[in-house]
N, C-alpha and C positions, 0 to 999 in steps of 0.2 A: 471523570473521563475527559480526555483531551479532544474528543470529537463530539461537541455538544449539539443538541438540536435547537436549543433556545439560547441565543446570545443576550447580552444585557439590554439591547435595544430592539428586542423581538416584537414587543407589543406597542402599537401606535394607534392613534385615533384617526378615524376617517369621517367624512361628512355624514355618513349614514350609520356608523357604528365603530368597528375596530378592524384592524388587520393584524394577524399574527404571522410573522415571517420566520419560517422554519428552515434551519440549516440542514444540509444533507450530511448525515453522520456516517459517511463512508469515504473510502480512499480514492474514488474516481467518480466521474459523472455516471449517471444511471438513466435508463429510460423512464419517462414519466409513468408509463404503464406498469412499472415495477412497484408503484406505491399502491397499497391496498389497505382496506379496513381502517381508514383515517377517522380519527375521533378527537374532538376538542372539548375541554371543560374549562369554564371560567368561574372562579369563586364557588366551586362545588357543583355547578349546574351544567348540564350538557349545552353546547353551543352549536347551532347549525351553521355550517360554513360552506362557502364555495371557494374554488381555487381560481385566482386571477392569472390567466395565461395570455400574454400579448394582447391585453385590452379586452379580453372576453372572460366571462365567468363560467366555470365548469364544475358540475357536481362531482363530489369525490368518487362516486361509483363509476362516473364516466371516464376517469383517468385510464381505465383499462383499454379504451379505444384510441388514446392519444398516441401519435407517432413521434412526438418530440422528445427531447432529452432534458434532464435536470442537471445543468452544469454545476460542478462541484462548488463553485464560488457564488452561485445564485441561491437565493432563498425562495422557497415555495410560499407564496403569499396567500394565506387563508383569510377570507373576508367574512365577517359576521355582521348581522344587522342590529345587534344589540348595542345601545349607547352605554358606555362605561364612564363612571365618574372619575375625576382625576385621582391620582394616587396609585398605590400598589394593588395588584390583583394576583390571586393565586391561579395560575394557568397550568393546565396539563395538556399534552398532545401525545397521541399514540398512533402508530401505524405499523404495518408489516411491509418489509422490503424484500422483493423477490430479487435474488442475485443471479442474473442469467448466465454467468460464466462459472458458477459453482453448483455441482450436482449434489442433491441430498439423498439420492437413491436411484433406482432404475427408472423411476416414473416421472421425475421432475426436478426443477432447480431448488437450491437452498432458499428457504424463506426465513427471515429473521424478524423478530418483534423488536420495536423500539418504542421507548416511552420516556418522557421527560416531564418533570413537575417542578415548578419554581415560582417564587413571587417576582412579578415584573412590574416596573413602573410604566405608566401609560405615557408614551411619548406623543408629541404633537405633530410629527412629520414622518413621512415614509421615505425621505430622501436617503440615498446611500451614503455611507461614510466615505470620507476622502481617501484616495489611494496615495501611497508614498512611493516616490521614485526609487528604483533599485539602487542601493548603495548610498542613499541620501545622507544617512546619519552614521554610517559605519566607517571606521578608520581603516584604510587599506594597509595590508601588511607589506613588508618589503618583498620584492619580486622573488627572492630566493625561497620565501616561505610559501609561495603560491605554486611552486612546482609540484607535480603529482607523481614523480618517479621515486621508486625505491629500488635502487640498482637499475636493472634494465626493464623493470615492470612499471606499468602505469597505474597509479592509485587515483581513483576518482571518488566523487561524493554523489550520493543519490539525492535528487530533489525530493524524493519521498520523505526524507528526514524533516522536511518543512511542512508536512501535511496539515497539522493543526493551524499553522499560519495561513496556509492556502484556504482552509475552511473559514477562518475568521474574516477573510476577504478585505483586509485593511489596505491591501495593494494587489494588483492583478497577479495571477499565477505566473505569467510569463516574466514579470518583473522580479518575482521571488527567485525563479530559476536562474535568470540572468545575474541576479545579485550574488549568487554563489561564486561565480567567477569574478564579478566586479568588486566584491568585497574581500577577495583574496582567500576564500576558503579552499577552493580547488579550481584548477583550470580545465579539468575534464569532468563532465557531469553526466549522470544518468537521469533521464526524465520519464515521467509517466504520461503516455498519450492522453489518458482520461483525466489528467489534472491540468496539463499545460496548454492544451488546445481546446478552445471553446467549440470548435467545429467537429470534435470527436463524436462519433467513430469514423468520420470521413474527413480528416483534417484537410482544410483547404490549402492550396498552393500558396496563396497570399499570406495566410497566417503562419505557415511553416517557414516561408522565406523570411518574413519579418523577424521571427524568433531567431533563426540561424544568423542573420546579419547582426542583430543586436548582441547575441552571445559572442560572435566573432569579434565585434568591436570592443567587448569587455575582456578579450583575451581568452575566451573559452571555446569549448567544442563539446559536442554530444558524443558519448561513447555508445550507449545502448538505449533504446526506447522500450519502456515497458508497455507491451501491447495487451489487448484483451481479446479473447475468443469467446464471444457470447453464444454458447451452444443452443440456448433456448430462446426462440422467437417470442414465446409466451409461456405461461406456467404449464401449458399442456402440449405445446408443439415444439419438438426439437428441430433445429435447422438441418437441412440436407447437407451433404458434403460440399456440394457446389455453393450453397448459401453460406456455409461456414467459410469457405475460401473467399467469397465475395465480401464477407465481413472483415476478414483479415487483410486483404490486399491493399485497401486504402491506407492502413497503418504501415504496411511494408513500404509503400511508396513515400509516405511521409517521412519515415526513418531514413530512406535513401536521400530524400531531398534535404533533410536536416544534416546530412553528413555523418550519420551514425553508422557504426559497424553492423548493426542489426537490431532485431527486436527480440524480446523475451516473453515466453509463455510458460505455463506450468508444465512440468515434466509429464509426458505421457498424454497430455490433453489433445494434441493434434491427431494422433493416430495414424496408421499406415496410409489410408486412402488420402487424407488431407495432405500429408507430406508428399505423396506422389504428385498430387495436383499442384502443390506449392513449389516444387523444385524448379520448374521452368521460370517461374516468377522470380524466385530468389536469384537464379543465374542472370536473368535480364537486368535486375536492379543492382546486383552486386552486393547483396546484404546477406547476413547470417540469421538463421532462426535458432535462437538459444532456447533449449528446454531446461527450465530451472527445477532442480531437485532440492528439497528443503525439509526442515523440521523432522517429523517422525517418519518420513518416507525412508524405507530401507530396501536394499537390493535382494533380500530374501523373500520379499512379497512377490508372488507370481506375476502380477500385472506390471510391477516395476522392472523385474528381471526380463520379462518379455519385451518391454519397450526398449531396454538397453540393448538387448540382442538385435532388435530391429535396427537401431542406430548403428550398431557395429556392422551389420550386413549392408546397410546403405552406404557407409563409408563416404559420406558426402561432406566436404569441408564447409558447405553452406548450412549444414544442420549439426549443431554442436550442443554440448552440455554446459550449463551454468550451475555451479555448486554453491549453495547457501550454507554457511558454516553454522547455522542454527541446528544442523544435523549433529554437531560435535560438541554439545554443551556439557562440560564436566560438572557444572553445578547451576542452579537456578539463580537469577538475579535477585539480590537482597531487596531491591525496591519492589519487585513483583511480589515476593513473599509477604512483605509488609502490607501491600495492598490487599492481599487475600486475608490477612489478619484483620485489617480494618473493616473488611467486608463481612466478617463473621464466619469465615471458614473455620472448621474444627481445628483447634490449636494442635492436637496430636498429629493430625495429618500435615499441618504446616511444618511442624518440627521434623517429621519424616521427610518431607520434600526438601527441607533445609540440609539434612544430614545424609540422606540415603536416596538422592534423586534417581540414580541409575539402577537401583535395586528392582528386580521384577515384582517384589512384594509391594513396593511403593506404587508401581503402575496399577496393580490390582486394586490397591486401596483407593486410588483416584477413580477408577471405573466404578467401584462399589459405591463411593460417595455420590457420584453422579446418578447412578441407577436408583439409589434409595431416596433421591430427592433431597439430599442434605446440603446442596449447594445454594446459598442464599441468592435470590433472584438478582440482587444488585450487582453481583460479581459473576453471574452465570456465564456471560460471554467471555469475560477475562479468564475464568476457570478453564474454558475449552482450549486455551493455549497449551495446557498440559497434555492434551491429546492430539494436537495438530502442529503447533509451531515450535515446540521445544523438543529437540532430538537427543538421543542417547547413543549415537553411533561412535565408533572409534575410527581414526583415520585409516587404519588398515582395511576396514570394510569398504572404503571408497576407492580402493586401488583400481577396480575394473572401470571406473568412470574417468580416471585421470587422462588416458590417451585421447579421449573425446572432449575434454574440458577446455573451453576457451574463455571462460569468465567465472568470476567468483564474487559472491556477496559476502563481505566481511560483516555479517550481521552482529549487532550488539544491542543490548537492552538498557543497560546503565554502565557506568564507568568504574564500578567497584571491581578491581582486579585482584582481590584477595585470592591467594593460591592459584593465580593465573587463570581465573575463570573467564576473563576476556582475552588475554594475550595468548594463552596456550593453544586454543583452536586456530588462531592466526598463524602461530609458528608451525603448528602441525601441518596445516594445508600448504604453507609456504615451502616447507622442507620437502613435502611430497611432490609439489609442482616442479621444484628444481630438478627432480629426477626425470621429468618427462619432457623438458624443453618447452614448458608453457610460455606463451607469448601474448596472452590476453590481458584483460583488465581486471583489477581487484577494486571493488567498490564498497565504500563505507555506507552501510545501510542501518539506520536506527529504527528499531521496532518499539522501543520503550515509550514513545510519545503517547501510546495508548493509555498509560497511567501516570507518566511523569510530565510535569509542567516545567520544562527547562528550555533554555534558549537553544534552538537548533544549530545556529552558527557556532556558538561556543562549544557545544557538545560534540559537533562533528569535527571541529578543529582538534579538540583533545583526543578524539578517537583516531583521527588520521595520524597524529603524532605517535600514539601508542602503537598503531598498526605498523608504521614505518620501523619503529624500534624492534618490534617482534619479528618482522620479516627480515630485517638486517641480521638479527641474532640467529635466526634459522638459516640464513644463507651462509654465515660464518661457520655454523656447526656442521653444515652439509659438506664443507670443503675437505 
């Protein structure tokens, strides 16, 4: 997995024992209170640990009362009083992570188990690794290659593509994002508030201003800010509508201050009452709230259809739709299928996924495999992409969305374009948008870093080139 819990230098010696520095295996910063059921074993034996937070030691069970946040680039330092001899040690850590912006049912948020086990050498220092300045060792492309336009449309790159690098924390997240422009990958970028700003979920003016100025100096600008709407204040208490608004507004203000067009949230998550409360704020700040529809969401689901009807009735230019073309996958990425094979998923099912991805029978086989407990634990999370992130829709099914659409994620997983599995959805959405007078942004977003260890800059450059060609071809065909 590309989002590891334990990096190579995770285990270090201290004066009284050891420290195990655990990385956050998620795509944004999380509340400390979201970490539950923490357990550590060293060389096969349970190890009692405390968590070091700003110079004080906290028992794992006391994290539930903490008000602070685990920034995506920080490591949670677990301290044990056992002295360890020099050399390698078998270390395992496990915990559950409550995801406050994803609901698992009517009664509470999604909770995911995480576990990592590996041999780690015992280091002799807890000092952080040095950061690299953005653009330090990268050759800049000619100015023409940095332009983000395909005809009259703006093509941008998402900083989300660099998530594994953000988690490795070899340089600050802001440096990584600025480097997308400074290194000539794209001059317009989409950023995640929970990745780029340490002060998330209430980004400070100073931090936002510094980022905007540095990005502008590198010739870049922000298109959209990926926001979060944490519906759950705790595993048992859902926020009120006013509290939800209060959680979202600082991110809206940060996006406006950063010069972004708006913020992005999941399709249908705000709901009618929050949208009503947010409308005056959106008008005041001059930003757009984008509701992103993606993966296996379809317009024939009553809740999705009802939300679309609500947006149509609102007819508010400050509340728009963002389509992620993961909805339009003609086939599954070969790299993903290979990962399922390596993980021990039944070969007959993998072959069916390879050749009959869109068949209803294949979907039923996926459900049956999951219900019968035949998914190996090592790839359980990866397997869930088949039910959530990978869609089977055709472009004609998205027609009702197009008049409200002001943004598109050109989602890709790998660059294998056999039979147009990458370029065809781009061309399809491009041709459809031409008919509606679309004037928003199209953003290269890579989801395959979950299982692929590839250079994000090289991968994103290649995808941007492919996307421009596919959009240009669609534009010519539409004339």
